[in-house]
C-alpha positions as CSV (number, residue, x, y, z in Angstrom):
1,A,0.0,0.1,0.1
2,W,1.3,3.6,-0.8
3,Y,-0.1,4.8,2.7
4,G,0.3,3.8,6.4
5,E,3.2,2.2,8.1
6,S,4.0,-0.2,5.2
7,A,4.7,2.6,3.1
8,F,7.9,3.1,4.9
9,A,8.7,-0.4,5.6
10,K,11.7,-0.2,2.9
11,V,13.3,2.9,4.6
12,A,16.7,1.8,5.6
13,D,17.4,5.0,7.6
14,R,14.6,5.3,10.0
15,T,16.0,8.7,11.2
16,Q,15.0,10.1,7.9
17,L,11.3,9.7,8.7
18,E,11.9,11.6,11.9
19,R,13.5,14.5,9.9
20,G,10.8,14.3,7.2
21,E,13.4,13.7,4.4
22,V,11.9,10.6,3.0
23,P,11.3,11.0,-0.8
24,I,8.2,9.1,-2.3
25,A,9.7,6.1,-3.8
26,L,6.9,4.1,-5.1
27,D,6.3,2.5,-8.5
28,R,5.0,4.8,-11.4
29,V,1.5,3.7,-11.1
30,S,1.2,4.3,-7.3
31,R,3.3,7.3,-7.3
32,S,1.0,9.2,-9.8
33,H,-2.1,7.9,-7.8
34,F,-0.7,9.1,-4.6
35,L,0.5,12.6,-6.0
36,D,-3.0,13.1,-7.8
37,A,-4.7,12.3,-4.8
38,L,-2.5,14.6,-2.7
39,A,-3.0,17.4,-5.2
40,T,-6.9,17.2,-4.7
41,M,-6.7,17.4,-0.9
42,P,-8.9,20.5,-0.2
43,L,-6.1,22.1,2.2
44,L,-3.4,21.8,-0.6
45,A,-5.7,22.8,-3.7
46,E,-7.4,25.7,-2.1
47,F,-4.6,27.3,-0.1
48,C,-1.2,26.0,-1.2
49,M,-2.1,25.8,-5.1
50,G,1.1,23.6,-5.5
51,V,3.5,26.5,-4.5
52,P,6.1,25.1,-2.3
53,G,6.3,28.3,0.0
54,R,2.7,28.1,0.6
55,I,3.1,24.3,1.4
56,R,5.7,25.1,3.8
57,Q,4.0,27.9,5.5
58,T,0.9,25.6,5.9
59,A,2.8,22.9,7.2
60,E,4.2,25.2,9.9
61,R,0.6,25.5,11.1
62,V,0.4,21.8,11.9
63,T,0.9,21.6,15.5
64,S,0.2,19.3,18.6
65,S,-2.8,21.6,19.3
66,C,-4.2,20.9,15.5
67,R,-6.3,17.9,16.0
68,C,-6.5,17.1,12.3
69,L,-6.1,18.6,8.9
70,W,-9.7,19.3,8.6
71,D,-9.5,21.6,11.8
72,L,-6.6,23.5,10.0
73,L,-8.7,23.7,6.6
74,E,-11.6,25.4,8.8
75,S,-9.2,27.7,10.5
76,L,-7.6,28.9,7.1
77,R,-11.1,29.4,5.7
78,E,-12.4,31.3,8.6
79,E,-9.2,33.7,8.5
80,R,-9.6,34.1,4.9
81,D,-13.3,35.1,5.3
82,R,-12.4,37.6,8.1
83,G,-9.7,39.0,5.9
84,K,-12.5,39.4,2.9
85,R,-14.8,41.1,5.2
86,S,-12.3,43.5,6.6
87,I,-11.5,44.7,3.1
88,Q,-15.1,44.8,2.2
89,D,-15.8,47.0,5.2
90,R,-12.9,49.3,4.6
91,I,-13.9,49.8,1.1
92,L,-17.6,50.2,1.7
93,R,-17.0,52.6,4.7
94,S,-17.7,56.1,3.7
95,P,-14.9,58.5,4.7
96,T,-15.7,61.1,7.2
97,I,-13.8,64.2,8.4
98,D,-13.2,62.5,11.8
99,N,-11.6,59.4,10.0
100,V,-9.3,61.5,7.6
101,Q,-5.9,61.6,9.7
102,P,-3.2,64.0,8.3
103,R,-0.1,62.4,7.3
104,P,2.7,62.6,10.0
105,G,4.8,65.7,9.3
106,A,2.4,67.1,6.8
107,H,2.0,70.8,7.2
108,R,-1.4,72.3,6.8
109,R,-1.6,75.4,4.6
110,S,-3.5,78.2,5.3
111,R,-6.6,78.7,3.1
112,T,-6.3,82.4,3.1
113,A,-4.2,83.7,0.3
114,G,-1.5,86.2,0.8
115,A,-1.5,89.7,-0.8
116,W,0.9,88.6,-3.8
117,Q,-1.4,85.7,-4.6
118,L,-4.3,88.1,-5.0
119,G,-2.6,90.2,-7.5
120,K,-2.0,93.2,-5.2
């Protein structure tokens, strides 16, 4: 089988398993089946999209407090939805005078013109 303990039965150096350095060494048919199944996993398909950096970032979120990958998937979806709502709220919120903050170091110019500006 390409999964479970029997998948690693032929690994000579068991410390590779602990370091996570075991390459997938399966026959071509099993390897393709395994990689296709892995690529369709919702977590990888929806959030990682095959990008190695995203896969690493997602893998770093797998901790002992994460009961299963479905919980991680739900957490990522909730974060994404909160982010979308936050962006929509900022876009749809109408600016008010109270919300407009001057940039630090910006000087306010007087709205009254000097004598030379009025052509005198």
